DRENDO-1510 file (C-alpha; in Angstrom, 1 decimal, always signed):
<recs>
REC; n; res; u; v; w
REC; 1; MET; -13.5; -17.8; +19.6 .
REC; 2; LYS; -12.4; -14.8; +17.4 .
REC; 3; LEU; -15.3; -13.5; +15.2 .
REC; 4; LYS; -13.9; -13.1; +11.6 .
REC; 5; GLN; -14.3; -9.7; +10.6 .
REC; 6; GLU; -15.1; -8.5; +7.0 .
REC; 7; ARG; -12.4; -6.9; +5.1 .
REC; 8; PHE; -13.1; -4.3; +2.7 .
REC; 9; GLU; -10.5; -3.5; +0.1 .
REC; 10; TYR; -10.5; -0.2; -2.0 .
REC; 11; GLY; -8.0; +1.8; -3.7 .
REC; 12; CYS; -7.4; +5.4; -5.0 .
REC; 13; MET; -4.1; +6.5; -6.9 .
REC; 14; SER; -3.5; +9.5; -9.3 .
REC; 15; ASP; -1.7; +9.3; -12.4 .
REC; 16; TYR; -3.3; +11.8; -14.5 .
REC; 17; GLU; -7.0; +10.7; -13.3 .
REC; 18; TRP; -8.1; +9.4; -9.9 .
REC; 19; TYR; -9.1; +6.1; -10.1 .
REC; 20; PHE; -10.4; +4.6; -7.6 .
REC; 21; MET; -12.9; +1.4; -6.2 .
REC; 22; LEU; -14.2; +0.0; -3.1 .
REC; 23; LYS; -14.8; -3.8; -3.2 .
REC; 24; SER; -16.7; -5.6; -0.3 .
REC; 25; PRO; -15.3; -9.0; +1.1 .
REC; 26; LYS; -16.8; -11.3; -1.5 .
REC; 27; GLY; -15.2; -9.3; -4.0 .
REC; 28; LYS; -18.2; -7.2; -5.5 .
REC; 29; LEU; -18.0; -4.1; -6.7 .
REC; 30; ILE; -19.7; -1.6; -4.6 .
REC; 31; PHE; -18.6; +1.8; -6.2 .
REC; 32; HIS; -16.0; +3.1; -8.4 .
REC; 33; SER; -15.4; +6.7; -9.7 .
REC; 34; ASP; -15.4; +8.3; -12.9 .
REC; 35; PRO; -12.6; +10.4; -14.5 .
REC; 36; TYR; -13.9; +13.3; -13.2 .
REC; 37; THR; -13.9; +12.4; -9.6 .
REC; 38; THR; -11.7; +14.8; -7.7 .
REC; 39; GLU; -9.1; +13.2; -4.8 .
REC; 40; GLU; -11.2; +14.7; -1.9 .
REC; 41; GLU; -14.3; +13.0; -2.8 .
REC; 42; CYS; -12.0; +9.8; -3.2 .
REC; 43; ARG; -10.7; +10.5; +0.4 .
REC; 44; ARG; -13.8; +11.1; +1.6 .
REC; 45; VAL; -15.3; +7.6; +0.5 .
REC; 46; ILE; -12.2; +6.1; +2.1 .
REC; 47; ASN; -13.0; +7.7; +5.3 .
REC; 48; ALA; -16.4; +6.5; +5.4 .
REC; 49; VAL; -15.3; +2.9; +4.8 .
REC; 50; LYS; -12.3; +3.3; +7.3 .
REC; 51; GLN; -15.1; +4.1; +9.9 .
REC; 52; TYR; -17.2; +0.7; +9.4 .
REC; 53; ALA; -14.1; -1.4; +8.2 .
REC; 54; ILE; -11.6; -2.0; +10.5 .
REC; 55; ASN; -9.9; -4.3; +9.0 .
REC; 56; ALA; -9.9; -2.3; +5.6 .
REC; 57; GLU; -6.6; -2.4; +3.3 .
REC; 58; VAL; -5.7; +0.0; +0.7 .
REC; 59; VAL; -4.9; -1.5; -3.0 .
REC; 60; GLN; -3.0; +0.0; -5.3 .
REC; 61; VAL; -5.0; +0.1; -9.0 .
REC; 62; ASP; -3.5; +1.1; -11.9 .
REC; 63; LYS; -6.8; +1.2; -14.2 .
REC; 64; LEU; -10.3; +0.7; -13.1 .
REC; 65; GLU; -10.5; -1.7; -16.8 .
REC; 66; GLN; -8.7; -4.5; -14.9 .
REC; 67; TYR; -11.6; -4.9; -12.7 .
</recs>
């Protein structure tokens, strides 16, 4: 029997600003950046998530306002 692993979704993209979101497997928004969040800060959060969520997948987001 295989245990179902939790899957976290997160996105980070660069246009003029960095938009970042982190959703739990149940779709709850855990964290999102503001326009002043740096690319380095985004990557630090993503790397932390990858350590705990083996099945984490990257989701491209255009604007946080969609969520």
